[in-house]
N, C-alpha and C positions, 0 to 999 in steps of 0.2 A: 140149545144153542140158537142164537139169533142169526138169520141168514144175512148175507152181505148186502142185501137190498134194504135192510132195516133202516129206521130213522136215524140212527147214530153211526151208520157205516158198518163195515165188517168187524166182527168181534172175535173171530177165531184166528188161529195162527197159521192156517193153511191157505194163504192167499197167493195169487199168481205172482211170480217173480217179476219185479219191476213195475207192478201196477200201483199207481199212486192215488187214483180214485178207487173206490171199492169194486172188486170183481162181483160177479153176479151170484155166486153160490159159495157156501161153505160145505166141505165134505164131512160126513159123519166120522167121529173119532179123531177130529182135529186136536191139535195141542191146545191146552188151556189158554184162554185169552188173558191179556193183562187185566189186573183189577182196575176198574174204572174209578175215577175220582167221584166222590159223592157221599152223601150222608153227613150229618153233623154240621159243624160250623163251616167246613170247607165248601159246602154247597150254598150257603146263605147268600142271597143276592147275586147268584151266578147269572151273568147276562146271557149265557148260552144254555142254561137249564131249560128243558122243554116246557115245564109248567110256567116258568117266568117268561119265556118267549111268548106263549099264548096270551099271557096277561098284558105284557108290555108292548107286544107287536113290534119289537125292535130288531130282531135278528132271527132269520129262519135258515136252517140248513137244507131244507127240502121244500118242495111245492112250487107253486107259481110265484116266482120271485117278483115279477113285475106287479102282479096283483097285490102282493103283500107289502109293496113299498120298499123292497130290499134291493140294493144295488146289484145289477147283474155282473157276474164275474167275468173277467177277460178270458179269452180262450186259453186253455192249458192250466188255469188256476183252479184250486179246490179250496173249500172251506176247511178250517182246521180239523173239525171232527171227522172229515172224510180222508184225511191224510193217512197213508199207510205206514204206521209206526214200525211194524215188524220188518217190512222191506227196507226201510231206512236204517234201522238200528242193527238188524240181524247180522249183516255181513261184518260188522266191526265188534261183535261181542267177544268177551274174553273166553278163550278156549280152556278146556279142562287141563289143569296142571299149570296154567299161566298165572303169574302174580296179578291179582286184580288191581293193585295199586301202581303197577309199573308205568302205564301210559299217562295217567292223569294225576297221580299222587292222591287220589281218593279211590274208594272202593267202587270200581266200575261195575262189578257184578251186581251190587245192590242198586246202583243207579239204573242199570239196564232192566231190572225187574219191574220198575215203576212205570205206570201208565203215564202218557204224556200230559194228562189232565188230572192227576191224582188229587185227592182231597187233602187239604192241609188245615190245621186249626186256625181259627180266626183269633189272632193274638191282640187285637185292638182293645183299648179301654172301652168300657160300656158306653161312655159318653160319645165316643166316635161312632158307634153303631146306631145311635139315635140322631146323629147330626145330619143336617141337610146342607148340600153344597149348591153353589150357584149353578144355574142352568145355562149360562152364556159363556162357559169356559172355552178357551181356545183349544184347538186340536194340537197334537204333538207328533213329532217324528221321533221314534225310538231308535237310537243308534246302539248297536251291539257289535263290538269287535271280538274276534276270536282267532286263536291259532291252535290247531290240532285239538280242539275241544272234543270231549266225549259227545257223541251224537245224541245220546239220550238226555244228557244235561242241557245241551243247546236247544234241543226240541222242546223240553219242558219250559225253558226260559221263554221261548217264542209263544208257546201255547198259553202260558200263564198270563202274558200280556194281553193276548186276544180274548181269553176267556173271562178275565176279571177286570176288564176295562169297558166302559160304555163304547160301543163301536164308533160313534161319531167323534170320539175324542182321539182315536188312533188314526192319524193320517196315513202312516206307513211305519213299517219296521225295516230299518236298513241294517243288514248284516254286512259287516266289513271283514272279509276273510283275509287275515294277515299272512297270506302265503302258506296256508296249511299244506301238509303233504298230499292230502287227497282233496282235489277241488270240489268233489261232489259232497263233501261235508256241508258246504254252504249252498252249492248250486241246486241240490235236490229240494232244499227248504224254500227255494224261490218259487216252488209250485203252490205254496200256501198263500191264501188271500193276504193282500197288503204287504207281503214280504218282498223286498228288493235286495239283491245280493251284489255287492261289489267285491272284487278280488284284486289284491295287490299283486303286482308282478315280481315283487321281491319283499323280503321281510322289512317292515317299516317300524314296528313297535306300536304300543298303545296310543301314544300321543298323536303321531302323524296319521294313524288309522282313524282315530276319532275325528280329527279335523277333516279327513276325506269324507267321512260319513256326514258330518255337520254341513260341509259345503254342498253336499248333494241333497240335503233335507229340504222338503217343500213346505213344512209347517213353520209357524212363527215361534214355536217353542220346541226346544230340544230336550230329550230325555236320554241320558246315558245310563246303560246297564251293563254289568258284567255278563259273561256267557254261561254262568252256572248259578242262576238266580231262580226264584219262584215268587212272583208277585202275589200278595195277599188280597183279601177282599177290599174293594173300594180304595185301592192304594193310590190311584192316579189323581182323583179329584182334589184331595187336600193339597197336593203339590201344585197342581195347576192354578188353584185358587190363589195361593200366596204369590205366585209369579204374576198372575193377572192383575192383582192389586198393586204390585210394585215390581216393575221390570228389572230393578237392580237387585232383587233377591235371588240368591242361589240356594235351592232347597233340597234336602235329602230326606229319605225315609228313615225310620228306625230300622236297623239292619238285624233281622232275626238270624238265628244260626241253623244251618242245615248240616247235620253231623256228617263228617267225611267218611265215617265207617259204616253207619247204618242208614243214613239219610233221613233220620228223624228230624222233624221240624220243631225247633224250640224257640219260644219267644224271648227276646232280649230285654234287658232292663230299660225302662224309659227314663232313668235318672242319670243319663250319661251325656257328656259332651266330648267332642273331639279335641285333642290337644297334642302336645309333644314335649319331650325333654330337650336338653341342649345338644343331644346327639342328632336331633331333627328326625327322629323316628316317631311316627304317629302312635298315639296311645289313647285310650279312653279314660276320661276323668269323671269321677262322680261329682255331681253338683254339690256345692257346699250345703251344710245344714240350713243356712239362711235362704239359699236359693230354693231348696226343696220346700221349706215352709211357705215361701211366697207363692208357690204353685198349688198349694192345697185347695184353693178356691177354684182353680181352673187347671187341672192336671194335664189337659190335652192342648194347652197353649203352645205355640211354636217356641222352640228352644234356640236362643242365640248360641252359636258354637264358634270357637276360635278357628276350628279347622274341620273339614269334612274328610271322610275316609277316601273319597275320590272315585270309587267305582260306580256309585249310584247317585245321580243327582239330576235335577231339572233346572233349566236356565233359558231365559229369553234368547232366541237365536241372534237377533241384532245386537243385543248386549254382549253376547259371547264374542261376536266379531269385533265390536267396538273396544272390548277389553283386551283384545290381542290373542284370542283363541287359546292355543297351547304354545309353549316354547318348543318350536319345531326342531331345535337342536338337542333336545332331550332324547335319549335312546331307550327303546324297548319298554321299560316299566320302572316306576319308582321315582319319588320326589315330585311328581306332577301335582299331587294333591296339596303338597306343601306350597308349591309355587302359586297355584290358582287360588288357594285360600288367602295367602298374603296379598295377592294382587286384588282380589275382590274387596277385602276389607280396607286396604290402604288406598284404594282408588275410588272409594265412595259407595261401594255396595255392601251387602251383608250376607252372612251364611246362617241358615236355620236348619234344624232338625224338626220334622213335623211328626208328632207322636201318632196322629191318626193315619199315617201312611206306614205300612209295614211291607218289607220285601225280604225274603229269606236269601241267604248267600252261603255257598259251600266254602268253608274256611279250611285251607290246607296248611300243612306244616312246611312245605317246600314247593318250589316251582316245578312244574312238569316239563318245562322246556329250558334250553340253555340260553345263556347270554353271551354275545361276543365280548371276550375279555373277562368274563366272570360276572356274576350277579352283583357281588359286592362293589366291584369297580364301577359298574354302570350306575348303581344306586348312589355311590359317592360322587360321581361326576354330575349326575342330575341334581343331587342335593347341593353341591357346591354352586351350581348355576343359580339355584334359587337363593342361596345365602348371599352370594356376591351381588345379586341384583336388588334384593329386597330388605336385607337385614342391617344395612349400614354398619356402624361400629360393633353392633352386637354379634356379627358373624364370628368375631374372635372367640366368643364363648363356645361356639360350635367347634372351632379348631382346637380349643383347649380340651374339649371333651372327646374329640375324634382326631387326634393329631395326624394320623396316617392319611386322612382325607386330603391334606395339603399336598401330598405327593401325586394326586390324581389330576391330570389336566382336565380343564372344564370348557375349553374352546372359547370362541368369541362371543361376548355378551353385549356388544355395543348396541345392537338393534333393540334388545330388551331394556337397556338403560334409557335409550331414546324414547321407547314406549312409556316408561315410567314418567319421564319428564313431560311428554306430550299429554298424558292423562292427569297431570298435576297431583300425583299420589302423595300421601302423607308419609312421614318418616316412620321407621320401625318402632321408635320409642312411643309414638302415638298408639300403635297397635298394642304394645305391651301395657300401656297405661289404661287404655279404654276397652280393649277387646279381651286381653288375656292377663289380667292383673294377678291371677292365681299362679302364674309361672314365676318361680323364684329366680330373680336375677342375681347371680353371684356378686357379692360385695367386693369391690376392688381392694378393700382392706383385709379380706380373708387371707389367712396364712398360706393356704394352698387350695387348689381346685383341680379336680380330675380324678384319676385312679390312685389307689393305694396298693402298691405292688409288693409281692413276696415271691421271689424267684420268677417263675413263669405264670404264677397265679395272682389274682387281684381280689381285694375285698369286695364281696358281692352280697346283695340283699337276697339272692336266690328267689326273687319274686315275692318275698314275704312283706307284710305290711305291719300295722301296729301290733305290738306284742310278739312279733315273729323274731326268730333268731337270724343271725347272719353267718355267712360262711365264706369260703374262697372258691373261685372258679377260674379256669384258664382265661388269661387276659384276652379280651377281644377288641380293645381299642375303639369301642363304639359307644362309650358312655353308658346310658341306661342304668341298669342295676349296679354298675361299677363306677358311677359318678358320685363323688363325695366332695364336700368342702370342709376344710379345717378352718373354722371361723375365728374371728378375733375374740369372740366370747368364749373360746376354748371348747366348742362343741364339734363333734364329728357328724356332719349333717348330710342326709340324703333327702332331697325335696323338703318335706316338713317333718321328717323323722330323724331322731338323733340316737347314736349309740348310748345305751343306758345300762349302768351297772345296778341291777336291782338288789343283788346280794353281794356284799363286799368281802366275801370270803374266797380264798383261792379255789379255782375250779368252777366258779359260778359262770353260767352262760350269760352272754350279753344279749340284750333285747333291743328291738327298735321301738321307740316310743315317741309320741309327739314332743317336739322340742319346747322346752320351757326355759325362759331366760335365766332364772336364778336357781335352777335345779342342780344341786351338787353332784347328783348321780350321773350327770351328763357332761362333766368337765374333764377334759383331757389336755395333756401337754406333751410336746415332743422333747425327748431327752437323748443324750449320747449322740450328738451331731445329727439330730432329727431322724435317727434311725429307729427309734422306738416311740410307742404311744403309751404314756403312763396315765392311769386314772388318778385324778388329783385327790379324791376323797379316800381312796383305799391304798394308794401307792402301789397298786398292782398293774401289770402290763398286759396289753392286748396280745393274745396268744392264739395260734391256729392249731395247736396240737390235738384239740378235740373236734376239729372241723368235720372229720368223716363220721364221727359217732354222734354228734348232736348239734354242733355249732361252735363259733368262736367263744372263748372264755377269757377271764382275767386270771393271771398266774403271778407268782412271785417273780419279780424282774430278774433276769439272768442273761447268760450269753447265748441261749438257744436261738437257732435260726428261725424258729417258729414265732419269735418276737421281733424279727427284723422287718421293717416296713419302709418302703421308699415312696415318698409323695410324688405325684405326677408333675406338678408345676408349682413354682413358688409364687402363688397368688394368681388370680385371674388377670388376663391382659387388660391394659387400659384401652381407652377408646381408639387410640391411633398407634397401638403397639401390637406387633405380631406376637402370638403366644410362643413361649418356649416349648418346643415339642418334647425335648427330653428323651431319655432312654427307656421310658417306662412302657410296659405292655407291647414290646416289639417282638414278642414270640410268634406272632402271626400278623399278616397284613389284613386290611379291611376286605376280606374275601368272602366267597359265597357261603362257606360253612358258618362263619360268624353271622353273616347276614341272615341265614335261615334261623339260627338260634335266637336272633334278636327280633326278627320281624313277625314270624308266623305264629301268632296266638290268636285266640278267638274272642268274640264279644262276650262280656259277662251276661249270663242269663238273669232272669228275675230273681232266681234263688242263689246265684253265685255271689261270692265275695269278689272284690276287684283284684283277683289274682292273675288274671290274664288281660293285659292291657293293650297290646299292640297286635295288629292283624294285617293280613295281606289281602289285597284286592286282586291277587293273581288268579 
């Protein structure tokens, strides 16, 4: 065992209570130390690696700081390698018999086992590892907001910023404690070099907390991170370089996946862009084949994206202010990424994903904290504010997809409308035509648009894609997998996939396949007062009787309730017409349970299919 006076600080678990710099000795027989980060790709280019330090002479944790040219620490501050992880984390660890998921909705036991500077794989493309970045990049203020975050996850976020960033590029790390139950969650981290802690005196939510941190920032560039991230090698320079070249760029890293159960770090696909459906829930879109082919010569080129996930991005501070910061009337969490994405694009800026920047993020299936009024109501309120300000007549497609959202008050938006006018922003049609042409705009001549209901259930893709089966699932009134169009061409369409009868015999399962204009296997018609869907080529009807055993099928048409379907609305609303909300999918409101089922899925990894499209920044 190494003594506490060693070059990297105390390594054993028997440190003096409350000691934040290392004590002087470790006792024999002490508990095992946390495994240190190191070895493999996770150590490559580490600005705080001892060998690298000697070569680069950039950062020393010991010795004569003045002689080494390292800034002297203010009184009471310690360098991150000397911070006492055990004393900080130990008092909040999960006790035997307690649910490790109860507090944070991820496995806190696994998180607490990890050292604050654990090694992670370098998931960048080979070209990124050989790339040289500008030496005159501006420094940044890193703003991290949190509420009752697991201390081990929050500490790893802070340390990963300091460890894997050139020291001269980190002006400060501003932690905004959004009224956590224990003020020391943040206050104790204020002992670490470059860390400043601000604490709200009441719960403000993500947007207002970020604005408070941004207002306090001293650097010319802002970096926003979530509180359960781990920055990868050379993550910062590619982001800063793009902003330094054009201050109207808002840039985001590729967001790798930190598994919520075992905290394994997994690289995400680099072929993704941010997008949404008409329910205005964020999702990941694969690039089109043409877009992927165009990038073969330069696979690490920046990716123009219609939307950013919202939790991790870099932006010029003055531009952030000129553009209107965040909508301060949005509450807690949700919808802010939609609003800022529309605003950046429509008001003259651009959004990019930078493949040479990688940051891991813990994706959870539900929020660990409560929302006043319920998470679904808060999300709907925030989303309505974004839709009413930025989407013009296209907001009615949102209300057709999520009719219950119309019942949620969204407050006064006059100041945001005035901001849009002041900035001279483009109409939403320009955004659809030039930024997100891949998003299918429902045709006003479509027969119906929205959900297809059977009792309390609705026709649902179940997350399947090409060649997948379809089923039924409890109506959630949130669009997404339950959003369908009955087109004038007689197809039943979800995005660019259509219900397809591959085998025209009774009992055959229906498949999702790419829509083709003249494919007779994809032609359907409504019969018997629009209560049934009959396949034109086989004269068989859409039936749910086999839904539990395999998927929906076609059967001989008859009086069975399993063939009764009610369309959501009679055609999409026109530009100046409020949508007919109808009686469909009223079995539950747009509330938190639906919200969790819709929102919390993770980013596709390099080996995954695009079966998980939307995710939380919670």
